Phi, psi and omega in degrees: 000318179298319180295321178297316179298319180296320180295319178296317180299316180296319179296321179296320181291334180271356183295139180245161177259113188246138174246123178255126183236115179197140179282348175272109186296327181297321179294318178300317181296316180298314182290324178297313179298316182301310187279333173294321178299331180271009172094005182270158173271128186232135171234154181235152174220142185255009176203161178295321180300316178295320179297320179297321179297321178293318179295332179292337186235003182222163176244120181249148175274324183222139171240127176246116187226141170289153177277309185268117176215156177302139181079231180290153184258174176298330177293324175297318179294320179301313179297319178297315181296322181294335179282319186257342181216068187298339181272354181291137179277122189243126178244125177257139178241150175209145175267348182235076184289136173221162178297319181298316181295323178294316179297315179302318182297312183290322179290333179278353175106016177292142178275332178217152178229113188237138180270135176285109176207196184292345178260009187303311183297317179297320179297319180291319177300319179295317181296317179295318179296323177297322178293318177301313181296321179299315179294324179294319179295325177297319177295318179299318180297319177297319178297316182295322177296318178295320180295322178297317178298320181295316183291331179277359173089355184292332181252009180290150173264119185263132176168146178228004179291158178304322181296319180286324177297324177295322178292320177301316180297320181294320178301314180298326182287316188268341185305316182292346181275175175247010181296146178289150183233137174243117181257123179244158180153162180294162177300138176088006182273351176100035183295321179293325178297321178294318178299317178296320180297321177298313180298313186289344177257015181250173176288354178267006189302330182272355177265171186295145166246109186244136182244150173214135176267106186294340180275354184266357184236140169293164188306311185294321180288324178297320179298316180290327178294318184283317190254347182080180181201164175249159184304135176084002182288338175200168180300126180096351177277085187267356179204162174291137180225132179284139177275171184292331176298316179289322180295331181267008183308128181088349184240220186232137173247116180263115183254095182279154179051044182292342178293346179269001182287139181292161180297323179298315179292329177298320178298315182293322178293320179302319181296318178297316181295326182286320187257343181068029181225146175236150177234114177303149178300130179087356181265158176255002186241137175264148180238134176292139176228139176246093185226134172272127181262126169240119182250159180214151178203154172255009181267159174272104186294328178298320178291318180298319179292317181299327182263009172078018181262351178217137184286131181293323181294322177292322178304315181289333175292323183278324189267050175295315175235107179272141174231125177251124178267122182288147175293161185297329181292343178264003175218059186299334179295344178274347185298311179298324180296314179295318181299317180291325177298312180292323177303314181295319180297310184285331176299318180289315184292330180263356182055050180257158182267010180294130186242345184194189181240137177291152180305323181291324177297315178301317181297317180292321178297319181290331183280334183287147186275345177051067178300334177269003174060215187299324180297320179292319178297319178300313179296322179296318180290324177298316178297316183296316180295320181296324185269336186290130179256349183263197184270344178218154181295129180246168180299332185296339182257003176273150177298151181302323183298331179278315183295320186268001181293130184272355183082180181296133179216162179286130182303140180288349184268014179298149182300143183256027184255023180090357181265354179286157177302142183296146180291331178225158184286129182295144183296327182277359181085182180205164177273097188301312183300319181293318180299316180295316180298318179296319180295317178302313183295319180299314183290325176297313180296318181295320180293319178297319178296317181296326183267011180054037175085357180279112189292322180296323178290322178297320178298320178298318181297326180273356180058043174231164179288161179297324178298316179296321180298316179299321180299311182292321179298318178293321180300323184254014175057044179256000000 
């Protein structure tokens, strides 16, 4: 039973959208039945004019067209298709083969030229299957390139802290599923690496892994990137173009910085997630898509929802399985491991003789807070390896911000009215829980006063999430 399901799944992922064009209805019927039986989506047109109307509003993988038809010919359709859908695979058929017609077909850009005879259906089935295999090999090649990167360590997630080990276990657990995942964390924590790891450990690993940064596109351009468009749907739409949802069919679409998506686009994305269908801009037809969505953001979604910048219903659609990546300052034991990993990578790429890190360098790296997280550490190590002339990384090649960082310290602005933490531990001891609770309440009140009572702003001042602020406020009856 499991094998049968897998075979059906593979056949669905290999299904193509085919347009058959011929004025002989019997030929259209035979080809429609043949290719539908093989799992493909098939549409028919009995004239070039009808075929052009379909091409204006739909995206096809293959067009099979007769050359000779009343009015416009198959060559006219071929030229039209090459203008609006240059990637479409085009097969021309003829019952009256001549050398001239074959030359015209190939020079106009036909991918195949087939003679109508008793072997016609077999020839077309073979041509379509070759196209299926060609697309499959492209997916395989993409998979092999991703696997090579993974095996060489370039896409590995490095870490041995308890928090990272828990994330590794979670990836292994959820990867085989198709549930949507929402990855949160500060910039530079490695959200895309986690998304890739989920994809590469899933049954979708041989299908595309496609990424898009939702914050890098204006609203109108983001819509066309995600859903595609047909020729003439807007200024500059000179050809039919497949969207990323369709390109990722059978695989994974990683939507980074999804918190920057406009409310209008959020509504459109919610509809796609709810119905599993996309409609290219300017098209009248919806297409089924089988895509696993992994989204990521560095924003606090509770705060975004509370302030009306993100739809709560979309949040729950995306956050079926939430993963939070801790900042580097919360897993300091991983800093030396990451530093040595980057040292080895850049040592090899730069052909340098640097072999290690001095003990003082390790201490300074561990003490620094790394606001840019793993990305900042990677850049720091690249700079250090490039500048170092000795056998180990020294303090002289580290940025001043790292060398001069004093580490976590008590703010100098603490109140001087006896409520600040004592400079030395009292001989008689103290009530630790009460001291901590009093300190929490003081800072909450001070932040609220500074923020003029605006709780989301107070949470920002305290550098905690809005959810954490609400928890502490309720705890202290504020």
